[in-house]
C-alpha positions in Angstrom: 74.1 -73.5 -4.7 77.2 -75.4 -5.6 80.6 -74.2 -3.9 83.5 -74.0 -6.4 86.9 -74.8 -4.8 89.1 -73.7 -7.6 90.0 -69.9 -7.9 92.6 -68.1 -9.9 94.6 -65.8 -7.6 96.2 -62.7 -9.7 99.2 -60.9 -8.1 98.5 -57.3 -8.0 102.3 -56.4 -8.2 103.2 -58.6 -11.1 100.1 -59.8 -12.7 101.2 -63.5 -12.3 98.1 -65.9 -12.2 97.8 -69.3 -10.7 94.9 -71.7 -10.0 94.6 -72.8 -6.2 92.3 -74.9 -4.4 90.5 -73.1 -1.7 90.3 -74.5 1.9 86.8 -75.3 3.0 87.6 -75.1 6.8 89.6 -71.8 7.2 90.2 -68.6 5.6 93.5 -67.9 4.1 94.9 -64.6 5.4 98.4 -64.9 3.6 99.6 -66.0 0.1 102.9 -65.7 -1.5 103.1 -65.0 -5.3 105.5 -67.8 -6.6 106.7 -65.3 -9.3 107.7 -62.0 -7.3 107.4 -63.5 -3.8 105.4 -60.8 -2.6 103.0 -61.6 0.4 99.5 -60.9 -0.3 97.2 -60.0 2.7 93.2 -59.6 2.3 92.2 -56.0 1.2 90.2 -54.1 3.8 86.7 -55.4 4.2 87.6 -59.0 2.7 88.0 -62.0 4.8 90.8 -63.7 2.9 93.1 -63.5 -0.2 90.8 -65.3 -2.4 88.1 -62.9 -1.8 90.5 -60.0 -2.6 92.4 -61.5 -5.6 90.8 -64.5 -6.6 88.4 -65.2 -9.5 85.8 -66.4 -7.0 85.0 -65.7 -3.4 86.0 -68.2 -0.7 83.6 -71.2 0.0 82.0 -69.6 3.1 81.1 -66.6 1.3 79.9 -68.5 -1.8 77.6 -70.5 0.6 76.3 -67.2 2.0 77.9 -67.6 5.5 80.5 -65.7 7.3 84.2 -66.8 7.5 
């Protein structure tokens, strides 16, 4: 299975969307919305902000491994 590194994060507060490149060597626990400046954290049960707010899960989850 091919791992896709581009994911679009959508801010739950203001709805701003931005395409980002996900890291392959670590989970990203924090993300600041460039529009409203809110700091996003993963939702309970998710390992990172991409799994919570992105269009794709993070690379480890895509490949079937744990973060």
